[in-house]
C-alpha positions as CSV (number, residue, x, y, z in Angstrom):
1,M,-1.5,6.2,17.4
2,S,-4.3,3.8,18.0
3,F,-6.3,5.5,15.2
4,L,-3.3,5.1,12.9
5,Y,-3.1,1.4,13.9
6,S,-6.8,0.9,13.1
7,L,-6.3,2.5,9.7
8,D,-3.2,0.3,9.2
9,L,-5.3,-2.8,9.9
10,L,-8.0,-1.6,7.5
11,G,-5.5,-1.1,4.8
12,T,-4.0,-4.5,5.5
13,A,-7.4,-6.1,5.1
14,A,-8.0,-4.2,1.8
15,F,-4.7,-5.1,0.4
16,A,-5.2,-8.8,1.4
17,A,-8.6,-8.8,-0.3
18,S,-7.1,-7.3,-3.5
19,G,-4.4,-9.9,-3.5
20,A,-6.8,-12.7,-3.0
21,M,-9.1,-11.4,-5.8
22,A,-6.1,-11.2,-8.2
23,A,-5.3,-14.9,-7.4
24,I,-8.9,-16.0,-8.0
25,R,-9.0,-14.1,-11.3
26,R,-5.8,-16.1,-12.3
27,E,-7.6,-19.3,-11.2
28,M,-5.0,-20.1,-8.5
29,D,-5.8,-22.7,-5.8
30,L,-6.3,-22.0,-2.1
31,F,-2.6,-21.8,-1.3
32,G,-2.1,-19.3,-4.1
33,V,-5.0,-17.2,-2.9
34,L,-3.7,-17.1,0.7
35,M,-0.1,-16.4,-0.5
36,L,-1.1,-13.5,-2.8
37,G,-3.3,-12.0,-0.1
38,L,-0.4,-12.2,2.4
39,V,2.3,-10.8,0.2
40,T,0.1,-8.0,-1.0
41,A,-0.8,-6.9,2.5
42,C,2.6,-7.5,4.3
43,G,5.3,-7.7,1.6
44,G,6.1,-4.0,1.4
45,G,6.5,-3.5,5.1
46,T,8.5,-6.7,5.5
47,L,10.9,-5.7,2.8
48,R,11.2,-2.2,4.4
49,D,12.1,-3.7,7.8
50,L,14.7,-6.0,6.2
51,L,16.4,-3.1,4.4
52,L,16.3,-1.0,7.6
53,G,17.8,-3.8,9.6
54,D,14.8,-3.9,11.9
55,T,14.5,-7.6,12.5
56,P,12.5,-9.6,13.0
57,P,10.0,-7.8,10.6
58,F,6.9,-6.2,12.0
59,I,4.7,-9.2,11.0
60,F,6.5,-11.4,13.5
61,K,6.4,-8.8,16.2
62,D,2.7,-8.2,15.9
63,E,1.2,-11.3,14.3
64,T,-2.2,-9.6,14.0
65,Y,-1.2,-8.6,10.5
66,L,-0.5,-12.2,9.5
67,Y,-3.7,-13.5,11.0
68,L,-5.8,-10.7,9.5
69,S,-4.3,-11.1,6.0
70,V,-4.8,-14.9,6.0
71,A,-8.3,-14.6,7.4
72,V,-9.4,-12.0,4.8
73,A,-7.9,-14.0,1.9
74,L,-9.7,-17.1,3.1
75,L,-13.0,-15.3,3.4
76,V,-12.6,-13.9,-0.1
77,F,-11.8,-17.5,-1.4
78,I,-14.9,-19.0,0.4
79,F,-17.3,-16.2,-0.6
80,R,-15.9,-15.3,-3.9
81,H,-19.2,-15.6,-5.7
82,H,-20.9,-13.2,-3.2
83,L,-18.4,-10.3,-3.2
84,E,-19.8,-8.1,-5.9
85,F,-20.5,-5.5,-3.3
86,L,-16.7,-5.1,-2.7
87,H,-16.0,-3.7,-6.1
88,H,-17.2,-0.2,-5.1
89,P,-15.8,0.3,-1.6
90,L,-12.5,-1.7,-2.2
91,P,-10.8,1.2,-4.1
92,F,-11.6,3.5,-1.2
93,F,-10.2,1.1,1.4
94,D,-7.2,0.5,-0.9
95,A,-6.6,4.3,-1.0
96,V,-6.8,4.5,2.8
97,G,-4.3,1.6,3.1
98,L,-2.0,3.3,0.6
99,G,-1.9,6.5,2.6
100,T,-1.5,4.8,5.9
101,F,1.3,2.5,4.6
102,V,3.1,5.5,3.2
103,V,3.2,7.5,6.4
104,I,4.1,4.4,8.5
105,G,7.0,3.5,6.2
106,T,8.3,7.1,5.9
107,G,7.9,7.7,9.6
108,K,9.8,4.6,10.4
109,A,12.6,5.7,8.1
110,L,12.7,9.0,9.9
111,E,13.2,7.2,13.2
112,F,16.2,5.5,11.6
113,K,17.6,9.0,10.6
114,L,17.3,8.5,6.9
115,G,17.4,11.5,4.6
116,L,14.7,12.7,2.2
117,F,15.3,10.1,-0.6
118,G,15.7,7.2,1.8
119,S,12.7,8.1,3.9
120,V,10.4,8.7,0.9
121,M,11.6,5.5,-0.8
122,M,10.8,3.5,2.4
123,G,7.3,5.0,2.4
124,V,6.7,4.2,-1.3
125,M,8.1,0.7,-0.8
126,T,5.9,0.0,2.2
127,A,2.8,1.0,0.2
128,T,3.6,-0.5,-3.3
129,A,6.0,-3.4,-3.0
130,G,3.4,-5.9,-1.9
131,G,1.2,-5.0,-4.9
132,M,4.2,-5.3,-7.2
133,I,4.9,-8.8,-5.9
134,R,1.2,-9.7,-6.3
135,D,1.2,-8.6,-9.9
136,L,4.4,-10.3,-10.8
137,L,3.2,-13.6,-9.2
138,S,0.0,-13.4,-11.1
139,A,1.9,-12.7,-14.4
140,Q,0.8,-9.1,-14.9
141,V,2.6,-5.8,-15.4
142,P,2.7,-4.2,-11.9
143,M,0.0,-1.6,-11.6
144,V,2.5,0.9,-10.1
145,L,4.3,0.9,-13.5
146,Q,1.2,1.6,-15.5
147,R,-0.7,4.8,-16.2
148,E,-2.2,5.3,-12.8
149,V,-1.5,8.0,-10.2
150,Y,-0.4,5.5,-7.6
151,A,3.3,5.6,-6.8
152,S,3.3,9.4,-7.6
153,A,0.7,9.9,-4.8
154,C,3.0,8.0,-2.5
155,L,5.9,10.1,-3.4
156,A,3.9,13.3,-2.7
157,G,2.7,12.0,0.7
158,G,6.2,10.8,1.8
159,T,7.8,14.1,0.7
160,L,5.2,16.1,2.6
161,L,5.7,14.1,5.8
162,Y,9.5,14.5,5.5
163,L,9.3,18.2,5.0
164,L,6.8,18.7,7.8
165,H,8.9,16.6,10.2
166,R,12.2,18.3,9.2
167,Y,11.3,21.9,8.8
168,T,8.2,22.6,10.9
169,N,7.1,22.3,14.5
170,I,3.8,20.7,13.7
171,P,3.0,17.8,16.0
172,H,4.1,14.5,14.5
173,A,0.6,13.1,14.7
174,W,-0.8,16.0,12.6
175,S,2.0,15.6,10.1
176,L,1.2,11.9,9.7
177,L,-2.5,12.8,9.2
178,A,-1.8,15.5,6.6
179,A,0.5,13.3,4.6
180,A,-1.9,10.3,4.7
181,L,-4.8,12.5,3.6
182,L,-2.8,13.9,0.7
183,V,-2.1,10.3,-0.6
184,I,-5.7,9.3,-0.1
185,I,-7.2,12.3,-1.8
186,M,-4.8,12.1,-4.7
187,R,-5.6,8.5,-5.2
188,L,-9.3,8.9,-5.0
189,L,-9.3,11.8,-7.4
190,A,-7.2,9.8,-9.8
191,I,-9.8,7.1,-9.8
192,R,-12.7,9.5,-10.0
193,Y,-11.3,11.5,-12.9
194,N,-9.1,8.8,-14.5
195,W,-5.9,10.8,-14.0
196,A,-2.8,9.2,-15.4
197,L,0.9,10.0,-15.9
198,P,1.9,10.6,-19.6
199,R,3.4,7.9,-21.8
200,A,6.0,8.3,-24.5
201,N,3.3,7.7,-27.2
202,D,1.3,10.6,-25.8
203,F,4.0,13.0,-27.2
204,Y,5.4,11.1,-30.2
205,R,2.8,9.7,-32.6
206,D,3.4,8.3,-36.1
């Protein structure tokens, strides 16, 4: 679990950086940058815990997530003119965070004895709700609702984890790893090959 925790922190840092960058692109001030970094990194997990009745939320039980999110957002704000090197590795870190958040959210729902739908939704929410809040606060259509294989990768990973947990005797750690890898691989392949879900206009053209 220490390995999963390390990946969780890596994903938190990546999500915080993406939130801070979005705020800078929208010309927000320091508070806006810190706020978007924080909500992007921690918003999904916080909402999950509130819905599960697990209070106080995880960010108050382990404040490392709070400090890390704020620190990363602050660094992005300070060194914003020297961060071109992040444009290439950031999608990879974002994919790692996505996969990690999915299995953490789904796994926590399984501990609360939720069924397939509830467990998968908690996983998807953990991974995507923060980014949705970020996009809404920066006046953009949430990326998860656009033509990217993003939420669908989360759905696949959460479903796989539930099925492995419910119907196999595979050790839980291996189930977590398999589900996280599925999300990460799907997301990276989608970026590499520009995969996207179809739109209505793809079928009906004037």
